[in-house]
N, C-alpha and C positions, 0 to 999 in steps of 0.2 A: 137245340145246342149252342150255350152261350158262346157269344164272338166279339172276344179281349179283339182290342186296338191296336195292338201292339203284337197279340196271339204268332201271326207268322213272324216276328223280328228277333221273338226269346223264347220263345217253346220250349225249346231245350230245358231253359230252365225251371219250367214250366209245370210240364206234362208230369211229374210227379205230386201234383198238390190235389188232393181229390176233390169232388166236384160233391157242392151238395142235391141231395140230402146222407149227409156225411156223417159214419159211425165214426170216425178216428180224426183227428184234427181240427176238433172242435176250436169256435172264436168264440167266444160270450163275453159280451159286453155291458156294463157295470153303467145303472142309469142312477146317477141324483136329481133328474129334476127336470130333464132339459123337455122342451116344448114340442108339440104337434107339426110344426111349422120345420123347427130343423130335424125331426124325425122322418119327416119326411124328404128333404133333402141328404138326406146320409145314405135313406132307402135307396132311394133312387140312383145315389153314386155306388155304393156301397154294400146294397141287401145281400147282393150274393156271397157276400163274404163272411158273412155272417151267422152263424148257428143258435147261438142263445142271448139271448137277450133278460136279464138281472138287472129288476126296479130293487134298486139297494136296500139294503136292511129296510125301514119302517117309512119309505119317501112314499109308496102308493097309496096309503092313508092323509093323504094330502093333497091327491086326485081329486076331482069332482068325479062322479060316477059316471056322465057323459062325455070329462074328460081320457079317462083311463080306459074306459072302455072302446075309444074311435084307435089309441094306441093302439091295444092288444090287435082291435083289430085289424090295422096295417099291418102291423107284425105278421099275425097270420097267415094278413095274402102275399108276405113275401117267406113262405114255407121255416120262421123261424117261432124255436119255442119262448113260448115268456113265462117266468117265474118269478113273485117276488122272491125279496130274501126272505134267507134263514132265520132272520133276530126276529120279523115281525112272526111267523114262528111260534119263536121261541116263546115270546108277549104271548098270543093266545092259548095256547096250553096249560097259563099259567088262571087264565081266564072263563074258557070254555075249553069244550069237548074236541077232541080233532076234527071229527065229519064236520062241525059245524066250519072250521075255516075251512079244509076240503071242497065242502058246497060251493060258500062263499066263493072258494078263487075261480071255481067251475064258473059260479051267474057270472061273475065280473068280466068273464075271457079268457086265462092265464089256462095257457097251454100242462104246462108243468107247474113242482113244486122245488124247492128246497127245504130239504129236510136235517136242522143240523142241532146242535149242543151247545155252538161256542161263548154261550155265559149260563147256561143253566145245567143242572144235571140230568142226565137223563136213561134211565136203566137201560140192559141191552133188549130185553123185552119190550119195555115200551118204543124204541128206536124198529123195532122189528113190524109191530103193529101200527106204527104211523107210514112206515110204505106199504105197506097191507091197505093200510087207509085211503092212501091215495091212488092208489089204484084202482082203487072202487070203487072212487071218486069219477072216474076215469081223465087223469091227470100223469104226468109220465116225472114217479119221482126221481129226483134225484137230491142225492146228500153229499156233505159237505162233514169231511175231515179235518180235525184238528180244534186248538182254541185260541180264544184273540185273544186270554188274558200272558202278557208275557210271559209273569213268573206263574203259569201253568200248563207249558208245552208239554204232550204226549210224548214220548222217545221216540224213533224211527218207525224201530219195531208196532211202536202201540200203532202210529200211524197208518202202518201196511195191514196190520192185523183185523182193523177195520174196516181198510176199503175194503177189503178181500169178502169180509161177513157179511156190506152192504151189498155189493154182490149177489154174495148169494141170497139175501134174502129182498133182491129187486129192485135194487136202485139200476137206473139204467147207466148214467154217470156218476161217478166221486169228484167230488171240488177237492183240491187240496189247500187248505185256511191258509191265504195269505195277505187278508184285510185287502185296504184299498192304497196302507200304507206303503206294503211290499216289505217291513221291517219287524226284527224283534219277534217272529212266529212263524210253525212251520219250517222248512224248507231255510229259511232269511236270518242270517245275521242282526246284529241291532243299526246296522248302517247297509242295511240293505243288499249284503254282498251273499250268495250263493254259495252253503254251507252242502259239501261236495259228500261230505261221509253221512250227511243224511238223506240225501239223492239219492245215491248208491245203494242203503239198504234198503229204502223203499222199492226205487226201482226192481232188487235183488228177491224179497222175497215177492212184492205183485205178482211179478214175472209174465204174461201172456195177455195178463188184464190191464196192462200198462195202457192200453188204448185208448181203458173209461176212463182214465183217470186226464183230470185236468185244475192245468198248476194256474193260481192266481201268482199270475206275475204282472204288478202295473205297471212295471218300469225297462225300456229297452234295452238295459241289459241283461235283466233277469231272462228276458224273452229272446234273445239269440243265447245265451249260455244251454235254455234245450231244445231249443232250435236245434244247436250244436250236438245237444248231450242224445234227444230222442227224435230228431229227423224232422223233416218238413210240417209233417202229421202228425205233430205231438197239438194236447189238448192243451193252449189256452187260456185264462179266464184275468176278470178284472178291465179288463182293456176300457179306454176308454172310446164316447160313440166315434168323436173326431179323427185318433187315431185307427179307427179298422180297415184303412187303404196300405197305411204308414209299415202296421205288423204283418198284411200280409205279403211288402212285397218281402217283408224279415224273413217271413217264410219261402221267400219262388229266390231267396237268393241274389235280387235287387236293391240291396241298401250291404252296403263298404264290413258291415257288421260280421254277415255270414257270405259275403261274396268272395273275400280274401280269400278262405280259407279253401275255396273252391279250383279259385283263377292258380293257388299257387301247388296246387294237387295235380291238376290238369297238367303245368307247366311239369310237374314233378315225373311225371308216369311219361309225358310228351304228348297229349293229345293234344296237346295248344302252346305255339310257338310264338313270341310277344314282336319275333326278328322276320318273320315266314310272310309272303305279302302275298291278300292275294290273290286268285286269279279273277282276269280279266270277264265282265260280264258283259254279254248279248243282252244292249238294252233295247234292240228291236226284242228279243223271248221277254224282257223283263214288260214291257208295254203292253203287247197279247196278249198276254199272261192275266193283266191286271183289267184290258178290257172285258179278254173273258167271264172275271169275277162278278 
């Protein structure tokens, strides 16, 4: 059982957070090229908060085999799914057969693959076959829905329908395209603002499968909105490696952006009164309790 440094003090605020291995509320990191020493540091401090690790777009191509396998081995030791960005698959499909890509990803040590058509066109039957190809290779299929070009954005209905279809085909999670910029694609407007109507339409149509969605949300305001809308255990993606604990604090209402609404609600329903003085604590019993532990 994981023993958190402040678990006894803030336990009520963090009790709703699901624990690894998680089926809901995954945090997906976007890695654009961090080194092995930095990775070690991040995993030592926050590995228990990380579920998925994506080596963004084609960045894994420029690792040496030794360096890449070392990184993937560390991630596996911490129970983290690792996968190359979906754009790399799209490039590979232009030059090779799907099976070549999947076998090579498996040999390198990836545990999952991201399947997307953010740049290229992909017929429905091809998308289904690629999901099955990943499964046959022993990789976890994670699909991404949406387009990277702001001028070619699918409707909210199309996004939801594609997500449901992917889940039916066998995708374990579905990533909502948001890019690393969080602007002008998917649920985001040109300034990064969240388009409420798009979110609500997707959520309504996906229904009970919403737990399988991972919303790419690189900015704090976007993350706070999605946590407020879907709860602590919403799937969040494209999180910077150094921000993993900050996002976990946001999830668990340990930052202004998510705490203030909880405090307001507690005051409104009478479960917390800021004017009430806490009862005196028996210091002797506290000392005994600490020594016993």
